C-alpha positions, 0 to 999 in steps of 0.5 A, spaced: 500 500 500 502 506 497 502 512 502 497 516 498 492 510 498 494 509 506 492 517 507 486 516 503 483 510 507 485 512 514 482 519 513 475 515 512 475 512 519 477 519 523 471 522 527 468 528 524 471 534 526 478 531 527 484 531 523 489 526 521 495 528 523 502 526 520 509 529 524 515 526 521 514 519 522 508 519 527 501 518 525 495 521 530 488 519 529 481 519 533 477 513 531 470 513 535 473 517 541 480 513 542 486 517 540 491 512 536 498 514 535 503 510 531 510 510 527 510 509 520 515 507 515 516 504 508 519 498 506 519 494 499 515 499 497 509 498 502 507 502 508 508 499 515 505 502 522 508 500 529 503 502 535 509 499 539 508 492 539 512 491 532 511 494 525 505 490 521 503 492 514 498 498 513 493 494 510 493 489 515 493 494 521 487 498 517 483 491 517 484 489 524 486 496 528 481 501 525 476 496 521 476 491 527 474 486 521 475 480 526 470 483 531 465 484 525 466 477 523 464 475 530 458 479 530 456 477 524 456 470 526 452 471 532 447 476 529 445 472 523 441 466 525 443 459 522 438 457 517 435 451 520 436 445 515 439 449 510 439 446 503 443 449 498 439 450 491 441 449 484 443 455 480 446 457 473 451 462 473 452 467 468 459 470 469 461 477 467 463 479 460 470 479 463 470 472 466 466 469 461 465 473 454 462 467 451 456 468 456 455 460 457 451 459 463 454 455 468 450 450 472 451 448 479 447 443 484 450 448 490 449 455 489 452 457 496 459 454 493 458 457 486 457 464 489 463 464 494 467 461 488 465 467 483 466 473 488 473 469 490 475 469 483 472 476 481 476 480 476 481 486 479 480 490 473 473 492 474 467 493 480 463 486 480 455 486 481 452 479 482 445 479 482 442 473 485 435 472 482 429 468 483 422 468 484 419 470 491 420 465 497 425 461 493 431 462 497 435 468 496 435 471 503 436 464 506 442 463 501 445 470 503 444 469 510 448 462 509 453 466 505 455 471 511 455 466 516 459 461 512 464 467 510 464 469 518 466 462 520 471 462 515 474 469 516 475 467 524 478 460 522 483 464 517 481 461 511 478 467 507 480 474 508 473 477 506 466 478 509 459 478 506 455 483 510 447 482 509 443 489 508 436 488 508 432 493 505 425 490 506 422 492 499 422 499 502 423 505 498 429 509 500 434 515 498 440 514 502 444 508 502 449 511 507 443 511 512 441 504 511 448 501 511 450 504 517 443 503 521 444 495 519 451 495 522 449 498 528 442 496 530 442 489 527 450 487 528 451 491 534 457 494 530 458 502 531 465 502 528 464 504 521 462 510 518 459 509 511 465 512 507 470 507 511 465 502 509 466 503 502 473 504 503 473 496 505 468 494 499 473 497 495 479 494 498 475 487 497 474 485 504 467 487 505 462 484 500 455 488 501 449 484 500 443 488 499 436 484 500 430 487 498 430 490 491 424 485 490 419 490 488 423 497 488 428 495 483 427 497 476 419 496 477 418 502 481 416 508 477 420 513 481 427 510 480 429 511 487 433 504 487 436 505 480 439 512 482 441 510 489 444 503 486 448 507 480 451 512 486 453 506 490 456 502 484 459 509 481 463 510 488 466 504 488 471 507 482 471 500 478 473 496 485 470 491 489 464 487 489 456 488 491 451 483 491 444 484 489 438 480 491 432 481 486 427 478 481 431 479 475 437 483 473 436 490 471 440 488 464 434 483 463 429 488 461 426 489 454 426 496 454 433 500 454 429 506 457 428 502 464 436 501 464 438 508 463 438 511 470 443 506 472 447 505 466 448 513 465 451 513 472 456 508 472 458 508 464 465 512 465 467 506 470 469 499 469 463 495 472 461 488 470 455 484 471 453 477 473 447 473 475 446 467 479 439 465 478 436 460 483 432 454 481 426 452 484 427 445 488 427 439 485 426 432 488 433 432 490 433 438 494 426 436 497 428 429 499 435 432 502 430 437 506 426 432 509 432 427 511 435 433 515 428 434 518 428 427 520 422 425 516 421 417 516 419 416 509 421 422 505 420 418 498 413 417 500 411 424 502 414 426 496 410 421 492 404 422 496 404 430 494 406 430 487 401 425 485 395 430 488 399 436 486 404 434 480 411 435 481 412 442 479 407 445 484 410 450 488 408 446 495 414 442 492 419 447 489 419 453 493 423 452 500 418 457 504 412 452 502 416 446 503 418 448 510 411 449 512 408 442 508 413 438 512 410 442 519 403 439 516 406 432 514 408 431 522 400 431 523 399 426 517 392 425 519 390 432 516 395 432 510 390 428 506 385 433 507 389 439 506 392 436 499 385 435 497 383 442 498 389 444 494 388 440 488 381 444 487 384 451 489 387 452 482 391 459 482 388 461 489 392 455 492 397 459 497 391 462 500 388 455 501 395 453 504 395 459 509 388 457 511 390 450 512 396 452 517 392 457 521 386 452 522 391 447 525 393 453 530 386 455 531 383 448 532 389 445 536 393 450 540 388 456 541 383 453 546 379 457 550 380 457 557 375 462 560 370 457 562 364 460 558 365 455 552 365 448 551 371 445 553 376 444 547 373 450 543 377 454 539 379 461 542 377 465 536 375 462 529 380 461 523 377 467 520 378 471 526 385 469 526 386 472 519 383 478 521 388 479 527 394 477 523 392 482 517 391 487 522 398 486 525 401 486 517 397 493 516 400 495 522 407 494 520 406 497 513 403 503 516 409 503 521 414 502 515 417 496 519 417 489 518 416 487 525 412 490 531 415 491 538 411 487 544 407 494 546 405 495 539 403 488 538 399 488 544 395 494 542 393 491 536 391 485 539 387 489 544 384 493 538 382 486 535 379 484 541 375 490 542 372 490 535 370 483 535 367 483 542 371 479 546 371 479 554 376 481 558 379 474 560 379 472 552 382 479 551 388 477 556 389 470 552 389 473 545 394 478 548 399 473 551 398 468 545 399 472 540 407 472 541 407 465 540 403 464 534 405 459 528 405 465 523 410 469 527 417 469 530 422 473 534 425 478 530 432 479 529 431 486 527 429 489 534 429 486 541 423 484 544 419 484 537 416 479 533 415 479 525 412 474 520 415 467 519 417 469 512 416 476 508 411 472 503 406 471 509 407 478 511 405 481 504 399 476 504 396 478 510 397 485 508 393 484 502 388 481 506 388 486 511 387 492 505 382 488 502 378 487 508 378 494 509 375 496 502 370 491 502 366 495 507 365 500 500 364 506 505 367 513 507 371 509 512 374 504 507 376 510 503 379 513 508 383 507 511 385 505 503 388 512 503 392 511 509 395 505 507 396 507 500 400 513 501 405 509 505 409 507 499 408 502 493 404 496 495 409 490 493 406 486 488 405 480 492 401 484 497 397 486 490 396 479 488 393 477 495 389 483 495 386 482 488 385 475 490 381 476 497 376 481 493 375 476 487 374 470 491 368 473 495 362 472 490 359 478 495 364 483 493 362 488 487 368 489 483 366 494 479 364 498 486 371 497 489 374 500 482 369 506 483 372 506 490 379 506 488 378 511 483 375 516 488 381 514 493 386 516 487 383 523 486 385 524 494 392 525 492 397 528 487 397 524 480 405 523 482 404 519 488 404 512 491 396 513 492 395 514 485 400 508 483 397 503 488 390 505 485 392 504 478 396 498 479 390 494 483 385 497 478 388 494 472 388 487 476 381 488 478 379 489 471 383 483 469 377 478 466 371 482 468 366 484 464 366 492 464 360 493 460 363 500 458 365 502 465 369 508 464 376 509 468 378 516 468 385 520 468 389 514 471 397 513 470 399 506 469 406 503 471 410 499 467 407 493 464 400 494 466 397 491 460 401 484 460 397 478 461 391 482 462 384 480 459 380 486 459 373 487 456 368 492 455 372 498 458 373 505 456 380 509 458 379 516 458 385 521 459 389 516 462 397 514 461 400 508 460 408 507 461 412 502 457 408 496 457 409 489 454 402 486 451 405 479 451 399 474 452 394 480 453 387 480 450 383 486 449 376 486 446 370 491 446 375 497 449 375 504 447 381 509 449 380 516 448 385 522 450 390 516 452 397 516 451 402 510 451 409 511 452 411 504 448 407 498 446 411 492 445 407 487 441 407 479 441 404 473 437 400 472 443 397 479 443 390 479 441 386 485 440 378 485 438 374 491 437 379 496 439 377 504 438 382 510 439 380 517 440 385 522 440 390 517 442 398 518 442 402 512 441 410 514 442 413 507 440 410 501 437 415 495 437 414 488 434 418 483 439 417 477 435 418 481 428 424 485 431 421 491 428 419 498 431 415 504 429 416 511 431 412 515 426 405 516 428 402 515 421 406 508 421 404 506 428 397 508 426 397 503 420 400 498 424 395 498 429 389 498 424 392 492 421 391 489 428 384 491 428 384 498 431 379 503 429 381 511 429 375 516 430 379 521 427 381 521 419 389 519 418 394 524 417 400 523 412 407 521 414 411 527 415 418 523 416 422 519 411 419 513 408 421 507 412 418 500 413 420 499 421 425 494 419 432 496 422 438 498 418 443 492 419 448 498 423 442 500 428 441 492 429 448 492 431 448 498 435 442 495 439 445 488 440 451 492 443 447 496 447 445 490 451 452 488 452 454 494 455 448 493 460 453 487 462 459 491 462 461 498 462 467 496 457 467 492 451 473 489 447 474 488 440 474 480 441 467 481 445 464 485 439 466 480 434 463 474 438 457 478 439 455 480 432 458 474 428 458 475 421 457 482 422 463 483 426 468 485 421 463 490 418 462 493 424 469 494 426 471 496 419 466 501 418 461 503 423 465 503 429 469 509 425 463 513 424 462 512 432 469 514 434 469 520 430 462 522 433 465 520 440 458 515 441 463 510 443 470 512 446 476 507 446 479 506 453 485 504 456 486 496 455 487 494 463 488 487 461 493 483 457 493 483 449 493 488 444 486 488 443 482 495 443 477 496 449 471 501 448 465 504 452 459 509 451 461 516 450 454 519 451 449 518 456 444 511 454 438 516 455 441 520 449 442 514 445 435 511 446 432 518 444 437 518 437 435 511 435 427 513 436 428 519 432 432 515 426 426 511 425 431 505 423 436 509 419 443 509 421 444 515 417 439 519 421 442 516 427 449 519 425 446 526 423 444 527 431 451 527 433 456 532 430 463 530 428 468 532 433 474 537 431 
């Protein structure tokens, strides 16, 4: 370590308001109120520090004396509970382009070992962002926690030199990574010795790998873009060094629309950053059997066969870790398993609600027995429906408090409120207050002392959706006020939205059109750019799915990304609405009218179905045929294509004002769009990668197209930090501007170049 690097890193540990002092060969620094003095020397080009017990390398002194990493390893091992009966899932790894330019995904049966190996062998020439992706409830959090514990134990034993630090975000929107990171270190891991800048310095040194868990609903899918902006700032601050893990449903470079990726890429494009993806696979029979054997199930094969014959081998109850755990819990009472399987086999897509109800029935009928003496001996204290209501109130209370746990006093307050609203007597209320902390759906929280949280976030979001649905069913002013209070807290996670819509749809007594009317009224209580408006729009479009609209009118709503994807909407009028970029894969629209409505982009598939659709004074900014690789930007071209799909316009057509195009991209534009996709995987690309990705078009691109791009600084040649003599390039202009230029070029490479003057 050189002296300038030493000074830069040590300064990040100094207490605010103090200075790092050098006096000849002495160093004086105040860290957490302690005055540290030592002598510094240089040998063999490295800095050494001596506090009186012998000189040691500066990097080791920083890690042990200032950063106290051995203590952090011990705190991680103590604070992160071991995942009981952990089974490492199968996975596929898509490495960074620096490590795997051929982009051949590597399969593994041990995601834990693969992740450790990937981070251990990361390239020192770039910052690495490793996405851990899967659907909800399939083991991302368990994997990250197990990684952290394993690395902490390895660090203590001296077999590794870096740590994984899980930083749970809980799906909440945020603006400042520094507050969250330092808060987690102090509150969750009881480690108050790092400031955010010193934490970043350790990440850049490669001795800490932060693992951000909880991007599920906010990353990319959120229209606010807070997560993307904060992520870009974080990665940019690493200055092409270190590694970061991100748990999300999919990596940002996998999204169809480049506009979604602009916010992050344009923040980091001047740095060397490589993106990799570890995609967790759903459990198969080997993982199920391994888990059952660890649980001590007598005949794991028989249990698997018994469940798979009723529900098929691909059912979530056999393939999702969180549900397998609960299934084995039920299997311990084999007499109730067959009855539950029978209900599940008939439940279809609503199986999760049926499964949760089965778990709650065991709790209500076998454990929560009334001891007040006022009922028959052995009678349940409260009914299954009342259990649902109580758990829903707890989930809503967590949502309103913006936490994923409740402390004891607040939990007892919710229990007392439930008892009062349901007419319980004093002795029954006391029993509920005492037993709620031990409910099968709740566990002690790791985030706060004397607090409880749901056994899994999936259960919390399910009961949150159930709770808000219960409020909406009243269809009165109180329901409107309650919904407004819940929706304004933040963007409701997708799982909670699914649970809310499911709860409303399964109740035959609920008039969905009246619920939609109520939601329209709630959306009008807040600004158009607000959480309230976004939540109401998302839920309304979900409620319209499969409902006969009978010319029901939706006015002045803004719908988020992919709002129309896989929706079956019939007989609805959209008036004065706005649709963000949306896929129409598996979408069926019939007998619908759109008036004074704008679409940012419609992405059409072979599976898209439209019938009797009318446009009245509508605008479509972009029309993309995914299966045919054609995109249209000119209004007259878009109108012609939509009319071919059966869309009718109420106003007369206008002639095209731009150059005549067919919507088919020129080869050069097609090459550019392919390369833009690969720039999402790495901020820098070498000639060999260009040849590999463009195939037979590679030589033409290098010899002709690239020259024009370099003259206009659309692409910029950078230093080759690796071996060999091949050239390396990065984008020289923001991705946002490039996307805009491609849209305006309407498929013509010449028109694209005209928007960028040649540099002198």
